[in-house]
Each structure stands twice: as C-alpha cells, then as structure tokens.
C-alpha beads as a LAMMPS data file, in Angstrom:
LAMMPS data file: protein, C-alpha beads

268 atoms
267 bonds

1 atom types
1 bond types

-500.0 500.0 xlo xhi
-500.0 500.0 ylo yhi
-500.0 500.0 zlo zhi

Masses

1 110.0

Atoms # bond

1 1 1 -104.426 -483.890 13.939
2 1 1 -106.928 -485.901 11.965
3 1 1 -107.850 -484.574 8.528
4 1 1 -111.461 -484.423 9.593
5 1 1 -110.605 -482.143 12.637
6 1 1 -108.522 -479.933 10.444
7 1 1 -111.217 -479.582 7.869
8 1 1 -113.780 -478.580 10.605
9 1 1 -111.524 -475.712 11.872
10 1 1 -110.391 -474.358 8.531
11 1 1 -112.007 -471.164 7.296
12 1 1 -114.231 -471.556 4.280
13 1 1 -112.831 -469.179 1.785
14 1 1 -112.524 -469.012 -2.048
15 1 1 -109.470 -467.727 -4.066
16 1 1 -110.019 -467.054 -7.607
17 1 1 -107.979 -465.685 -10.508
18 1 1 -109.963 -464.374 -13.444
19 1 1 -108.143 -463.518 -16.669
20 1 1 -108.516 -462.855 -20.284
21 1 1 -107.880 -460.245 -23.054
22 1 1 -108.851 -456.516 -22.469
23 1 1 -112.526 -455.808 -22.586
24 1 1 -113.542 -459.448 -22.221
25 1 1 -115.876 -458.831 -19.267
26 1 1 -113.616 -459.522 -16.321
27 1 1 -114.364 -456.376 -14.163
28 1 1 -118.125 -456.587 -15.204
29 1 1 -118.329 -460.306 -14.101
30 1 1 -116.649 -459.654 -10.824
31 1 1 -118.650 -456.454 -10.036
32 1 1 -121.895 -458.590 -10.104
33 1 1 -121.038 -459.978 -6.715
34 1 1 -121.941 -456.593 -5.215
35 1 1 -125.655 -457.656 -5.412
36 1 1 -125.114 -459.847 -2.373
37 1 1 -121.490 -459.291 -1.062
38 1 1 -119.271 -456.501 0.418
39 1 1 -116.354 -455.944 -1.968
40 1 1 -113.088 -454.537 -0.863
41 1 1 -111.773 -453.405 -4.249
42 1 1 -108.136 -452.378 -4.929
43 1 1 -108.078 -450.431 -8.151
44 1 1 -104.550 -450.289 -9.388
45 1 1 -105.312 -449.430 -13.044
46 1 1 -108.050 -446.847 -12.944
47 1 1 -110.673 -449.331 -14.317
48 1 1 -113.754 -448.255 -12.232
49 1 1 -116.071 -447.450 -15.106
50 1 1 -117.994 -450.734 -15.125
51 1 1 -118.602 -450.177 -11.311
52 1 1 -119.995 -446.755 -11.982
53 1 1 -122.961 -448.488 -13.997
54 1 1 -124.045 -450.710 -11.178
55 1 1 -127.416 -449.901 -9.176
56 1 1 -126.777 -447.453 -6.331
57 1 1 -127.384 -449.930 -3.705
58 1 1 -124.856 -452.244 -5.137
59 1 1 -122.291 -449.351 -5.214
60 1 1 -122.771 -448.854 -1.553
61 1 1 -121.347 -452.366 -0.975
62 1 1 -118.166 -451.642 -2.884
63 1 1 -115.417 -450.079 -0.773
64 1 1 -112.699 -448.771 -3.222
65 1 1 -108.979 -448.254 -2.434
66 1 1 -107.689 -446.291 -5.364
67 1 1 -103.973 -446.624 -6.030
68 1 1 -102.691 -444.232 -8.735
69 1 1 -99.765 -446.358 -9.862
70 1 1 -97.328 -445.100 -12.725
71 1 1 -93.920 -445.720 -14.073
72 1 1 -92.356 -442.769 -12.257
73 1 1 -94.293 -443.474 -8.916
74 1 1 -94.820 -447.333 -8.722
75 1 1 -96.612 -447.247 -5.364
76 1 1 -99.032 -450.174 -6.164
77 1 1 -96.383 -452.986 -5.226
78 1 1 -95.319 -451.257 -1.954
79 1 1 -98.950 -450.764 -0.898
80 1 1 -100.331 -454.110 -1.764
81 1 1 -97.616 -455.932 -0.153
82 1 1 -98.633 -454.185 3.183
83 1 1 -102.273 -454.946 2.422
84 1 1 -101.813 -458.662 2.083
85 1 1 -99.571 -458.915 5.048
86 1 1 -102.759 -458.763 7.104
87 1 1 -101.741 -455.563 8.812
88 1 1 -104.266 -452.946 9.894
89 1 1 -103.901 -449.495 8.180
90 1 1 -105.315 -447.184 5.532
91 1 1 -104.860 -446.369 1.888
92 1 1 -105.057 -442.758 0.816
93 1 1 -106.702 -441.946 -2.363
94 1 1 -104.303 -438.995 -3.364
95 1 1 -101.177 -441.124 -3.355
96 1 1 -102.369 -444.745 -2.874
97 1 1 -99.889 -444.980 -0.077
98 1 1 -100.163 -447.170 3.062
99 1 1 -100.703 -445.160 6.226
100 1 1 -99.890 -441.995 4.267
101 1 1 -98.397 -439.386 6.793
102 1 1 -99.365 -436.424 4.624
103 1 1 -103.057 -437.284 4.146
104 1 1 -103.442 -438.643 7.635
105 1 1 -102.788 -435.033 8.787
106 1 1 -104.953 -433.411 6.124
107 1 1 -108.495 -432.984 7.240
108 1 1 -109.742 -432.700 3.645
109 1 1 -108.224 -436.100 2.825
110 1 1 -109.238 -438.227 5.843
111 1 1 -112.633 -438.954 4.524
112 1 1 -111.003 -440.357 1.552
113 1 1 -108.892 -442.804 3.338
114 1 1 -109.775 -446.479 2.923
115 1 1 -109.597 -448.575 6.095
116 1 1 -107.917 -451.927 5.348
117 1 1 -107.629 -454.954 7.727
118 1 1 -108.171 -457.987 5.584
119 1 1 -107.708 -460.481 8.414
120 1 1 -110.876 -459.089 10.023
121 1 1 -113.145 -459.751 7.076
122 1 1 -116.060 -462.303 7.185
123 1 1 -117.616 -464.760 4.774
124 1 1 -119.659 -462.164 3.038
125 1 1 -116.702 -460.020 2.103
126 1 1 -114.665 -460.461 -0.959
127 1 1 -111.186 -458.685 -1.673
128 1 1 -110.779 -457.778 -5.375
129 1 1 -107.384 -456.925 -6.775
130 1 1 -107.631 -455.262 -10.159
131 1 1 -105.098 -456.068 -11.530
132 1 1 -102.216 -458.493 -11.209
133 1 1 -101.037 -457.254 -14.536
134 1 1 -100.630 -453.760 -13.123
135 1 1 -99.048 -454.985 -9.961
136 1 1 -96.389 -456.970 -11.919
137 1 1 -95.777 -453.770 -13.974
138 1 1 -95.416 -451.757 -10.665
139 1 1 -93.089 -454.151 -9.336
140 1 1 -90.840 -454.034 -12.414
141 1 1 -90.925 -450.327 -12.363
142 1 1 -89.957 -450.334 -8.676
143 1 1 -87.085 -452.737 -9.508
144 1 1 -85.870 -450.444 -12.364
145 1 1 -86.151 -447.217 -10.426
146 1 1 -83.275 -444.987 -10.935
147 1 1 -82.250 -446.418 -14.312
148 1 1 -82.749 -444.696 -17.679
149 1 1 -86.033 -445.157 -19.617
150 1 1 -83.961 -446.949 -22.300
151 1 1 -82.570 -449.525 -19.779
152 1 1 -83.862 -453.127 -20.117
153 1 1 -84.328 -455.621 -17.331
154 1 1 -81.602 -458.091 -16.980
155 1 1 -81.229 -461.203 -15.152
156 1 1 -81.055 -459.748 -11.694
157 1 1 -84.018 -457.603 -12.410
158 1 1 -86.019 -460.362 -13.437
159 1 1 -85.067 -462.321 -10.381
160 1 1 -86.055 -459.491 -8.095
161 1 1 -89.577 -459.444 -9.937
162 1 1 -90.021 -463.066 -9.427
163 1 1 -89.131 -462.671 -5.728
164 1 1 -91.652 -459.817 -5.163
165 1 1 -94.559 -461.416 -7.105
166 1 1 -94.067 -464.697 -5.351
167 1 1 -94.083 -462.828 -1.952
168 1 1 -97.412 -461.370 -2.884
169 1 1 -98.912 -464.628 -4.334
170 1 1 -97.685 -466.673 -1.340
171 1 1 -99.495 -464.214 1.062
172 1 1 -102.747 -464.590 -0.797
173 1 1 -102.364 -468.391 -1.112
174 1 1 -102.639 -468.369 2.755
175 1 1 -105.393 -465.838 2.882
176 1 1 -108.213 -466.464 5.313
177 1 1 -110.605 -464.329 3.356
178 1 1 -112.327 -464.536 -0.056
179 1 1 -110.308 -463.000 -2.924
180 1 1 -110.469 -462.498 -6.603
181 1 1 -107.451 -461.252 -8.596
182 1 1 -108.255 -459.914 -12.091
183 1 1 -105.478 -460.115 -14.683
184 1 1 -104.658 -460.478 -18.327
185 1 1 -103.614 -463.392 -20.503
186 1 1 -100.148 -464.334 -21.917
187 1 1 -99.165 -467.317 -23.958
188 1 1 -96.344 -469.304 -22.632
189 1 1 -94.845 -472.778 -23.416
190 1 1 -95.670 -475.236 -20.638
191 1 1 -93.358 -478.018 -19.348
192 1 1 -95.034 -480.450 -21.817
193 1 1 -94.040 -478.088 -24.711
194 1 1 -97.493 -477.039 -25.564
195 1 1 -98.373 -473.317 -25.764
196 1 1 -101.161 -472.168 -23.421
197 1 1 -102.861 -468.966 -22.360
198 1 1 -102.178 -468.351 -18.690
199 1 1 -102.803 -465.721 -16.129
200 1 1 -100.268 -462.882 -16.061
201 1 1 -98.337 -462.448 -12.792
202 1 1 -95.043 -461.063 -13.871
203 1 1 -92.523 -462.861 -16.169
204 1 1 -93.635 -465.681 -18.301
205 1 1 -91.936 -468.245 -16.101
206 1 1 -93.887 -466.786 -13.133
207 1 1 -97.045 -466.545 -15.054
208 1 1 -96.659 -470.235 -15.945
209 1 1 -97.322 -471.188 -12.279
210 1 1 -99.929 -468.479 -11.330
211 1 1 -102.695 -470.966 -10.998
212 1 1 -101.098 -472.932 -8.106
213 1 1 -101.814 -469.961 -5.759
214 1 1 -105.456 -470.121 -6.399
215 1 1 -108.446 -472.451 -5.754
216 1 1 -110.033 -471.646 -9.067
217 1 1 -109.135 -470.289 -12.381
218 1 1 -111.686 -468.639 -14.803
219 1 1 -110.966 -467.518 -18.304
220 1 1 -112.954 -464.743 -20.008
221 1 1 -113.111 -464.039 -23.734
222 1 1 -115.429 -462.850 -26.508
223 1 1 -116.617 -465.447 -28.968
224 1 1 -119.338 -464.879 -31.619
225 1 1 -120.142 -461.440 -30.129
226 1 1 -120.764 -462.986 -26.741
227 1 1 -119.027 -463.050 -23.526
228 1 1 -117.761 -466.496 -22.599
229 1 1 -116.440 -467.643 -19.419
230 1 1 -114.594 -470.910 -19.152
231 1 1 -113.701 -472.653 -15.808
232 1 1 -113.686 -476.395 -16.334
233 1 1 -110.360 -478.175 -16.904
234 1 1 -111.500 -479.347 -20.232
235 1 1 -112.710 -475.896 -21.471
236 1 1 -109.902 -475.682 -24.095
237 1 1 -106.595 -477.271 -24.672
238 1 1 -104.855 -473.846 -25.228
239 1 1 -106.436 -472.236 -22.102
240 1 1 -105.400 -472.850 -18.576
241 1 1 -108.643 -472.958 -16.377
242 1 1 -109.979 -475.089 -13.747
243 1 1 -112.712 -475.708 -11.245
244 1 1 -115.934 -477.398 -10.982
245 1 1 -118.057 -475.210 -13.098
246 1 1 -119.877 -475.277 -16.381
247 1 1 -118.826 -472.973 -19.303
248 1 1 -121.179 -470.019 -19.185
249 1 1 -121.950 -467.805 -22.250
250 1 1 -124.085 -464.897 -22.031
251 1 1 -124.917 -461.579 -23.789
252 1 1 -124.709 -458.426 -21.896
253 1 1 -125.829 -457.458 -19.357
254 1 1 -125.100 -459.926 -16.594
255 1 1 -128.237 -460.276 -14.642
256 1 1 -127.055 -462.316 -11.489
257 1 1 -123.443 -462.899 -10.445
258 1 1 -124.236 -466.602 -9.550
259 1 1 -124.875 -467.566 -13.090
260 1 1 -121.171 -467.289 -13.562
261 1 1 -119.519 -467.596 -10.181
262 1 1 -121.752 -470.134 -8.208
263 1 1 -118.772 -471.156 -5.901
264 1 1 -120.070 -468.273 -3.660
265 1 1 -123.559 -469.574 -3.383
266 1 1 -122.843 -471.235 0.017
267 1 1 -122.155 -467.742 1.552
268 1 1 -125.603 -466.245 0.653

Bonds

1 1 1 2
2 1 2 3
3 1 3 4
4 1 4 5
5 1 5 6
6 1 6 7
7 1 7 8
8 1 8 9
9 1 9 10
10 1 10 11
11 1 11 12
12 1 12 13
13 1 13 14
14 1 14 15
15 1 15 16
16 1 16 17
17 1 17 18
18 1 18 19
19 1 19 20
20 1 20 21
21 1 21 22
22 1 22 23
23 1 23 24
24 1 24 25
25 1 25 26
26 1 26 27
27 1 27 28
28 1 28 29
29 1 29 30
30 1 30 31
31 1 31 32
32 1 32 33
33 1 33 34
34 1 34 35
35 1 35 36
36 1 36 37
37 1 37 38
38 1 38 39
39 1 39 40
40 1 40 41
41 1 41 42
42 1 42 43
43 1 43 44
44 1 44 45
45 1 45 46
46 1 46 47
47 1 47 48
48 1 48 49
49 1 49 50
50 1 50 51
51 1 51 52
52 1 52 53
53 1 53 54
54 1 54 55
55 1 55 56
56 1 56 57
57 1 57 58
58 1 58 59
59 1 59 60
60 1 60 61
61 1 61 62
62 1 62 63
63 1 63 64
64 1 64 65
65 1 65 66
66 1 66 67
67 1 67 68
68 1 68 69
69 1 69 70
70 1 70 71
71 1 71 72
72 1 72 73
73 1 73 74
74 1 74 75
75 1 75 76
76 1 76 77
77 1 77 78
78 1 78 79
79 1 79 80
80 1 80 81
81 1 81 82
82 1 82 83
83 1 83 84
84 1 84 85
85 1 85 86
86 1 86 87
87 1 87 88
88 1 88 89
89 1 89 90
90 1 90 91
91 1 91 92
92 1 92 93
93 1 93 94
94 1 94 95
95 1 95 96
96 1 96 97
97 1 97 98
98 1 98 99
99 1 99 100
100 1 100 101
101 1 101 102
102 1 102 103
103 1 103 104
104 1 104 105
105 1 105 106
106 1 106 107
107 1 107 108
108 1 108 109
109 1 109 110
110 1 110 111
111 1 111 112
112 1 112 113
113 1 113 114
114 1 114 115
115 1 115 116
116 1 116 117
117 1 117 118
118 1 118 119
119 1 119 120
120 1 120 121
121 1 121 122
122 1 122 123
123 1 123 124
124 1 124 125
125 1 125 126
126 1 126 127
127 1 127 128
128 1 128 129
129 1 129 130
130 1 130 131
131 1 131 132
132 1 132 133
133 1 133 134
134 1 134 135
135 1 135 136
136 1 136 137
137 1 137 138
138 1 138 139
139 1 139 140
140 1 140 141
141 1 141 142
142 1 142 143
143 1 143 144
144 1 144 145
145 1 145 146
146 1 146 147
147 1 147 148
148 1 148 149
149 1 149 150
150 1 150 151
151 1 151 152
152 1 152 153
153 1 153 154
154 1 154 155
155 1 155 156
156 1 156 157
157 1 157 158
158 1 158 159
159 1 159 160
160 1 160 161
161 1 161 162
162 1 162 163
163 1 163 164
164 1 164 165
165 1 165 166
166 1 166 167
167 1 167 168
168 1 168 169
169 1 169 170
170 1 170 171
171 1 171 172
172 1 172 173
173 1 173 174
174 1 174 175
175 1 175 176
176 1 176 177
177 1 177 178
178 1 178 179
179 1 179 180
180 1 180 181
181 1 181 182
182 1 182 183
183 1 183 184
184 1 184 185
185 1 185 186
186 1 186 187
187 1 187 188
188 1 188 189
189 1 189 190
190 1 190 191
191 1 191 192
192 1 192 193
193 1 193 194
194 1 194 195
195 1 195 196
196 1 196 197
197 1 197 198
198 1 198 199
199 1 199 200
200 1 200 201
201 1 201 202
202 1 202 203
203 1 203 204
204 1 204 205
205 1 205 206
206 1 206 207
207 1 207 208
208 1 208 209
209 1 209 210
210 1 210 211
211 1 211 212
212 1 212 213
213 1 213 214
214 1 214 215
215 1 215 216
216 1 216 217
217 1 217 218
218 1 218 219
219 1 219 220
220 1 220 221
221 1 221 222
222 1 222 223
223 1 223 224
224 1 224 225
225 1 225 226
226 1 226 227
227 1 227 228
228 1 228 229
229 1 229 230
230 1 230 231
231 1 231 232
232 1 232 233
233 1 233 234
234 1 234 235
235 1 235 236
236 1 236 237
237 1 237 238
238 1 238 239
239 1 239 240
240 1 240 241
241 1 241 242
242 1 242 243
243 1 243 244
244 1 244 245
245 1 245 246
246 1 246 247
247 1 247 248
248 1 248 249
249 1 249 250
250 1 250 251
251 1 251 252
252 1 252 253
253 1 253 254
254 1 254 255
255 1 255 256
256 1 256 257
257 1 257 258
258 1 258 259
259 1 259 260
260 1 260 261
261 1 261 262
262 1 262 263
263 1 263 264
264 1 264 265
265 1 265 266
266 1 266 267
267 1 267 268
C-alpha cells in the first residue's frame, strides 16, 4: 500500500498527554474543550470541581464516568482496561465497575450508568482520562492486594505494574478516537544523563517513555502568578514537551480552548 493511500484512509485523531504539578491548570485547560466538543470524561480522582464552574450548556456536553478508586478497592485499573479495549458496556457511578451486575439490576442506579463504546465516537468527541497518575496508583494497589500496608513493592511487583500500564498505553496509542490523558510530573534521569520532568505513568522507568504513546505532549505550570503551557520541543531543557504549538501564558480565566489547544481547530 502506498503511503498516500494509507494516509487518505487513516482516521484523523489527536492523542495528547497534559501534565504538570498539582493546581497548575490541567483540568481547567482541558475542560474548555466542552465549548465546542463532546467530552467523555473518566474521573478517577474525584477532581470534577473545575467542571462544575463551566457554563451549563458546556456541562451538557460532558459525559462523566465517575470511578471511585481507593487503596482498598483499586477498581480504576480494571475498569479502564475494559474501557480502552474498545468494548461496549457501562460504568456505574456507585462502584466505578464495568458492567456492574448489582447496579444493572437496581432501578435507582440505572440512570447513573455511563454508556461507553469508544470505538463508536466521532471527530467531535474527545475522551479524557483524569488521571494517569491515579491509574498507575490503582494498578500498584491491585498488584499489592492481599499484602500488608507495610509491604513495599519488589521487583516482581514493579514488573507487573509496568506490564499493566504498558497494556493501557499501547491500547490508547492505537486509539481511533481523540484522547487526552491528564497526569502529574516526575523528575527522572534520561538516557543522556540529564534530569527532565516527564509525565507520570507508573514507575520512573515507565514514565520516562510515556511520551512515545502520544502525538502531543503539553506541560502546565505556574510562573509569575500566571498559568503557562509549554508544548514546543524547545520549551525548556528540563521539561519533556513536544508538538507544533507556541508557548501560551494566560491569566485565569481561559476564554477559549483554542488559544491553548489549536490542534483541534480542524474538527470545528
């Protein structure tokens, strides 16, 4: 097959990872997409407060799947692996469980089920995973289930975490829908010996390679009392970022999402 033929038949989708320290504007930035797009939002860490401040018509374009993940009940990793498999199903709000048998039979819970079928989404839909940090935590808690609270992960547990997170990331790398993963930052030593801030997706070894699964990497931080967003590969030597975008620095509130995420312009 010629490259030109392949290109003409490929779905036009965007896969982003947006990362940075807590309270650096990640969720607020992504939420602005609701002005013009439908968002399928998977909330793994009870971080919906920025969404509640959006105009009501924007809120109507956000479909929330709330997944109450915890150390004792690490349900997020199990559910999200089902979600990104492309299967058709539901996620319940009470347990965050995929095709929950209990809630599926409870008339009071049926209206709270979120329908999920990512492979049916179109160019004006965007999947949001908030966050990769919590997903990795859920995966480690699942790996460590049955062990005492004082137990520390050893080589086998770290290997299992790597396998689980790579399974999730490989699925989204092949996704045929628009997707944004929100996560936090970690400082790791790169292969060239330099320390860089990278998107968290598990252990430091796994996080070092997070960017390869995405088309675009955006870094968020706060500088001089302003929220700054870096995406150019030359943004900062100590920060991993990269796509064809300018550095945007704005004071709250964001007015229009496309000031910061113009890669979605073509879908408007």
